[in-house]
N, C-alpha and C positions, 0 to 999 in steps of 0.2 A: 602411458598417460598418467599424469598426476591426478590426485584426488580433486584438485581445483578444476582441471580440464574436464574431468568426468562430470563434476557438478555443473559446469557451464554447458555441457552437451546434453544435459537432461538424463544422464545415466546414473545408475546406482553408485554411490561413493561412500567413503567413510568420513563422517562428520568430525571424528576425533583426530583427523590428520593434523600434525603440528603446525603446518603452514596456515591451514584454515583456522585453527585455534588462535594463532597469532593475529590474523586479520580481524577476527571477532573481538579479540582483546583490544586492539587499536580502536575499533568502533566504540567499545564500552568506555574507553578513556575519554573519547570525545563526548559521548553521551553524559558521562559523569560531569564534565565541565559545563555542558549545556544545561543540565538540570539544576546546577547550583548558581547560575547567574541570577542576579537580582532582576525582578520584573522590569525595572526601568532601563535595563541594559539591552534595548531592542536591537541596536546595531550589532552588538557582540553576539546575540542569539542568532541572528541571520548569518553572521560570519561563520559560526560553528556549524550551522545547518549546511552551508555551502561547502565547508570542509568535509562534512559527513557524506552528503549526497554525491553521487556520480555526476549528476547534471541537474541544474535548477534554473528556472526562469527568473527574471529580475524581481518579481514581487511574489514572495512566498511567506507563509506564516504557519507555524506549528505550535499549538498550545502544549504546555507541559502537564504531566509527564508524557514522554514519547519514548518508544523503544524500537530497535531494529537489530538485525544480526550483523550486517556488514556495512550498510549505508551506501557503499560504493556501487551497489547494484540498483539503486533507486534513482530514477530520472523523473523530475516533475517539471511541468510547464509553468508559464506565467500565471499569476493569480491562483496559486495553490494554497488551500487552507485545510489544515487538519485540526480537529478539536481535541480535547483532553483524552488521554489514555489510548492514543493510536498505537498499534503494534504492526510493524511491517517486517515479516520474516523474509528477507530478501536474499535467499540463497541462489535464486535465479533472478533475472532482470524483472523489475517492477517498473513499468513505463506508464506514466500518468500525464494526460494532456493538460490543456490550459483551462482555466476557470473551473477547477474541480474543487468540490467541498466534501470533506469527510466529517460526518457527525462524531460525537463522542464515542469512545470505545469501539471504533472500527478496527477490525483485524484483517490484514492482507497477508495470506500465508502461502508462500511458494513451496514450502517443504512438505514432503510426504515420507511416510515410514512404512516398512514392511508389515504385512499382517501377521507373518510368522513371528512369534514372540522371541525365538532364539536369535533370528537375524536382527530383529529390532534391538535386542539387548547387546548385540555386537556393535551397534552404532551405525548400521547402514541407513542411508537416507537418499532421497531423490528430490530434485527441485525442478519445477516447471514454471515458465514465465507467466506473469500476469500483466495484461494491458487494459488500462482504463482510458477511454477516449476523452475528448474535450467537452466542457459544459456538462459534466456529470455531477450529480449529488447522490452521495451514499449515506443513508440514514443511520442514526446512532445504533450501535450494537450489532451492526451487520458484519458478516464474515465472508471474505472473498477467498476461495480455495484455489489450489494449484491449477495452472493451465487455463484460467478463465480470461476471456476478453469481454469487456463491457463497451458497447457502442456509444458514440457521441450523443449528447443531449438526453441521456437516460437518467431516470431517477430510480434508485433502489430503496425500497421501503425499509424503515427501521426494523432491526431484528432479523433481517433476511440472512439466509445461508446460501451463497451463490456457488453452486457446484458445476455449472455449465455456462456456456457463452450466452450473453444477453444482447439482443440487437439494439440499434440506435433508436432514439425517439420514442421510448416506451417507459411506462411505469411497471416495475417488476417487484414482486414481494413474496415472501414466504420461505418455508423450509421444507423442501428445497425451493429456491427462488424461481418463480415462473412469471412470465409476462402477464400482467393484468389487463393492460390496454395501451393504445397509442396515446401520445401526447398531442393535443390538438389546440387550435386557436382558442377554444372554449376554456382552456386551462390558464389563459392570461388573466391577471387580475385587472379590474377596471381602474385605470389611472387617469387623472386629469392631465391635460397637456402640460401644465406647469410642473408636474411631478416627474415627467419623463426626462 
C-alpha cells in the first residue's frame, strides 16, 4: 500500500511521503494564487476555488485568507460560505452539504497524530473523514476534529470544540461540544409577509 492509500483508508501513514508532499505543494501553489487576487476579481477567485476543491456546488464563496492541505479532498455543496481565516486540514475527505455557513476562524481538522512523542517525531499521521450536513451554521472560532459528523440543520455555537458526532436539528456548544437543545419553531424570527 502506498502512503496515500493508507491515508485514504484511515490507517497510520507517513505524512512526509514524497508524493503527498508534492500534492500539498500543488495545493499551496493554488492557494498562493488565490490569496493574491485583487478583491474585485471574484470570478477568478471562484475559478481557483473550483480548481482547488475536489467538488463544489454552483454558488460558493470563501473569504480570504483560507488554508487547506490538499483541497482535492474537500467537497462542498451549493451556497457554501466560509468566513475569514478558515483552515481545512483535508488529509481525509471533508464533505460539506448545501447552505452551510462557517464563521471566522473555523478549523476543520481530519488529521491526528500519535501520542507517543517518538512516533510523532517520525512523521506518523492518521486521517479520519469529517461530514457536515446541509443547512448547518458553525460559529466563529469552532474546531471540528477528526471523524466527526454534524447533522443537517444544526447550529454549532462559537468557540466550540466538536470531538464527537452531533445530531440534526440541534444547537450544540462547548468544549467538548454538547447538545444544548433542539431547534424549534420558536427559534424563527418574526417576519412580515413582505419580508419573506
